[in-house]
N, C-alpha and C positions, 0 to 999 in steps of 0.2 A: 469423579475420577474418569479417566479415559476408558472407553469401551475395550475390554480385554479381547474381544473378538476381532478388533482392528488394531494390531500392534502399530506403534508409532515408529516409522522408519527414520533413519538418519538422513538429513538433508541440510543444505545451506540456504540461508536467506540473506541476499545482498540487497541493500537499499542505499546505494551510495550516490549522492548527488555530485555533480560537477558543474562548472561554470555555464550559465545559460547564454545562448546566442540570440534568442528570440523572446519577446515578451508574450507570455501566455496568460490567458484567463481560463479558469477551470469552472465548468458548470457541473454541479453534483445533483443528480436527480435519480431517485429510486423510491420505492415504496414497498411495504409489506403489510402485515395485518395491523401493525400499530404505528408505523412510521411512514411519513411521506415528506420528501425533502426536495426542494429545488432552490438552488442558490448559486451565486457567482462568487468566486474568490480570486484575488490577485495571486498568481502563481508564486512569484519570488518571495513575497513578504508574508503570505498567509492572510492578507487583508480580505475581509468578506464584503461583498457588495460590488456594484459596477464601478468602473474607473471614474474618478472624480470628473475628468475632462469629458467622459462619455455621459455619465449620469446627469450632469448639470448643463449640458450643451445641446439644445434642441437640434442643431445642425449635425450633431454627431450620432444621436440615438433616435431611432424611430421604430415603430411597429408596423409591419405590413402583412398582408394576407398572401399565402402561397397558393397560387393556382386555384384549382377546383376544390382542393381539400379544405380551404378556409383556415388552415392552421396559422397561428400567429407566429411570426418569425422575428428575430431581433436583427435589425440592420444597423451596422456601425460604420461611420465614416471616419477613417484614420488620416491624420495630417500627413502630407507628403514627407517622405523620409523616415516615417515610423512604421513599424510592423507589429500587428497584434494578431495572434492566433488563438484558437480555442480548443480546449480539451474537454471531454465529457467523462464523468464517472457514473456508471450505472450498474445495477444488479443484473447478474447473468443467470442463465439456466445451468443446471447441474451438468448437462452434456457439453457445455462450452469449456470444460477444463482443458480440452485439447489446445486452447489458445496459449497455453504455457509454452508451446513450441515457438511462438513468435517473440518471446522475451529474450533479450540478450543480457545475461547476468554477468558478463565479463567486467573486470575492474582491475585497475592498478592500485595496489595497496602498499603503503609504506609503514603505517602504524596500526597496531591492533590493541585490543584490551584484554587483560587478564584480571581475575580476582585473586589478589594476594593479601593474605591476612584479613580477609573480609572487606577489602577495599578495591575499587577499580583502579588499575594502574595501566598506563600506556607503555608498550614495549615495541621494539622493531618487529615488523611483520615477518612471519615464517615463510609465507607464500606471497610474493610481491605482485604476481600477475595471475589473477584468477581467470581461468578460461570460461568460455561459454559452455553450456551444457552440451554433452556429446549427442549429436543427432541420431546416432545409431546405437544399438545394444540396449540392455536393460539393467545394467549395473548402476552403482552409485554415480551421481552427477550426470545422468543421462536424461534426455527429454522424457523417455518412457517412464523412468522412475519418478520424475517430478509430477507427471500427469497422474500416475497411480496414487501418489501421496495426496494430491489434490482431490482426486475422486473419492478416496477414502475419507478425507476430512469433510467433504460435502455430505457424504452418506451418513456421517455421524451427527449431522446437524449444522455444519458450516454453511455460511452464506458467501457465495462467490461474487466478487466485485471486479469490474474491469475499468481501466482508464484508456480512453481512445483519443487519438488525434485524427479527426475525420474517421476513416474506416480502419486505421492502423491501431493495433493493440500495442499500448506502450507500458502498461502495468497491470498487475493482477494482485488481488488480496483475497484471503479467506478468513472470516471471523466466525467463531462459534459463540453466539451471544449468551448461551446458557450452558457452558462447558461444565460448570459446577454451580452450586447455589451461590448467587451473587458474584460469580467469577466468569468472565468471558476469556476466550483464548484467541489471540491473533495467530492463526496457524501458518499463514503464508503472506508475504508481501515482497514483491519484486517489481522493479521498474527497469526498463531497458536502458542501457548505458547512455545513449544519446539523448534521453529524456530526463535525466536526473537534474535536480535543482531547477525544475520547471513546473513544479506544483503537483505532479502526479502522485508522488508518495504521500504528500501532505493531504491531498484530497481523499486518497484511499484510506489513510489513517482516520481522518475526520468522519468518513462514512462508516467505518468499522466501529468507531466510538458511538456514533449516533444509534446504530443498530443495536449495539450492546446495551446502552442505557435504556433504550426502548424495551429491550428484553428483560430488564430488571437487574442487570449486572451493576455492581458498584466499583469493580476494578477489572483490569484487563491484563492478562499474562502474555509475555513475549519472551521467546528464546531467540536472541539476536545473534547473527553471525558476528564474531568478535572484531570485525574491522572498525577502524576509527569512524568511518562514515556512517555505517549502520548503527553502531551503538550511540554515536553522537546524535543521530536523528531522533532516536527514541528518548534519549536524555532530554532533548529539547521539547519533547511532548510532555515531559513531567515524569517519565519512568524512573524508577529507582531499583536498586538491587532487590531481588526477591528474597525475603527472609520470613519463613524458610522457602526453599525452592520447592516446586511441585515435584513429587517423587517420580511420577511416570514421565513427565516431560523432561526432567533432568536426566533420567536414565536413557531416554531416547537421544538426547543431544547434550552430552556432558561437556563438550568443548565450547558450547555457546555461552553467551552472557544472558543469564536468566533475570528478567526484569518484571516488575509489576507497575501499574499506573492506576491511581485513583481516578475514576471518571464521574464521580458524583460531586 
């Protein structure tokens, strides 16, 4: 059960992809006491591994040493007229929750989900243009409120993950791998508007699942913002309506779509 000394605040979680303009490859690398991961994945399709044209063409892929550090770096030659960029997902320190301020959660929404008679149903959106978090103040939907929620989630055992395009923060996630016995909780997952459908959300989800399974969880609980994009993303991961809902998480976010996903 959730720690009663840290009440669960209301918040929104938007993970809505839009059409990509650049081909991205995502490197996921993190480690904890029981997990170490380094892999590449094709952003748009979720394919894991290096690109076929890169992995199998010596003229495209090479390893080189960087300066005096001797670190191994991946060098990729891209054919003229094509563009490949790289994002990285990595585990963050607890004090880096302030990176929430860099996320643009804004979104245009036309369709949302509701649970009607125990079934997911699509309905016209009540709010069609979701704004960015307010940069000032401390009320609902402000940057300060989101940072405080994230800080609280990490204090209770959540793992903070970040997705980066070079030094730019493009997405964040928090997963509590042992929220309850055999149950993990995805407390937070947001990707900035201009980086949706480019692999960041998928990579953050995959990292959260890896960490949860390594921590002994057999399923993961998500309370998703009811937009078509957010719920659709989680359904594609294999999530289904939570039956029953978690009483504390549902009480905190009764307007969300509560889902669970088997990860074993």
